[in-house]
N, C-alpha and C positions, 0 to 999 in steps of 0.2 A: 354675732357681730367683736366680744372678742375674736373669735376662731378663728375669721374670715382674713385673715392676714397670710396662717397659718395653712388652715382649709380649707376645699370647696365645702361651699354646706349649701343648704337646702332646709329653709322652712317652713311650717307646717302654723296656723296657730289651729291645730285643733288635733283627737290624736285620731282621729274617723279616718283626712286628708294624713296622715304624714300614712298612717297602717294601705289606707286605700296608693299611694307609689309602690308602696312598699310587697306588697300582692299583684301589681302593676311586673313585677320584676326588677324592681330600680332599690335598686339593693345598699351599703351605704359600707360602711367599717366598724362608728358605734351610731348609733342613737341618746340621745340628751332628750327626754319628757317631762314635761311636768306634773305633776301629780295631777293637780285641778286642773282642767279645761272642759271646752263644755263635748258634749255627745261622745267620744269615746276618752275615758278619766287614762292616766296613766299608768292606772291599773290592770284600766281593762286594755287597753296597747300594748303590753308586757305582757302577759297572762298569753295575748296573740300571738304575741308573738312569740314566747316560749314554746305555742303551740304548736306551733310552722315548721316543718321540719326542715324546710326550705331557710328558712330566718334563726332559727332559735340558736346560735350558733352569732347569735350578732351584740353585741358588748347592749346595756341599757345604762347607761346616766342614772336614774329618774334622783330631781331637784324637787324641790318644795319648800314653802314654810311652813314645816306643818313639826312637830315636835318629834325628832330626829329618835327622842331613845322610846319612843310610840312604834314610827313606821317605819326601822332602817331595817330589827328583824323582819315586820309581814313583805316590806323588796325585796330583799335579800333573798328568800325562801322560796319568792317566788322567781329567780333570775334574775335579778336585774347583780348591774356587776360591781355596781359604787350605789352614792347613796351621799346627796350635797342637799344641806338646810342655803336656802335664802334669806338674807343678798349671804352672800359669797364673795370676794376676790379674784376678780380670775385672773389672775398666775396662779390661784392654787383655781380656777376650772381649767385655763387652756394646757398645768403641771399635768393634773390628773389626764385630760386629752388624750395629752401625749405617752403615760402609760401604756394608754390601751396603743394609739396607735406611731402612725410615720407623718411625716410635713409631707399633705400634698393626699391626706387622703380625705375621704369624700361623707364628713359629715349630715347628722341629719340634728335635724331638733323640731322640734316639738313644743312649745307653749298655750 
């Protein structure tokens, strides 16, 4: 919702749906993923992406309401490009995404 005015976005409500789309060759320029998702959670999605040679260069920003001091290192070590805590400021999200992309890129998000 926050990114739709500047970027083409695709939304999935679970990690498995996002990974299926990625596996079908729909490759975004960045992925925003909530850590807590039904089915394939954010950590599992991140690991699958980083293990896949055709996907592992995509920046992945993890989003969570979990305590960042405990989780940030775990996700960065697994290959996440960034970690944001909820609730977050929309301008902060846009700024972080734009640091990875140029306007009108494709962003995939899942929550």
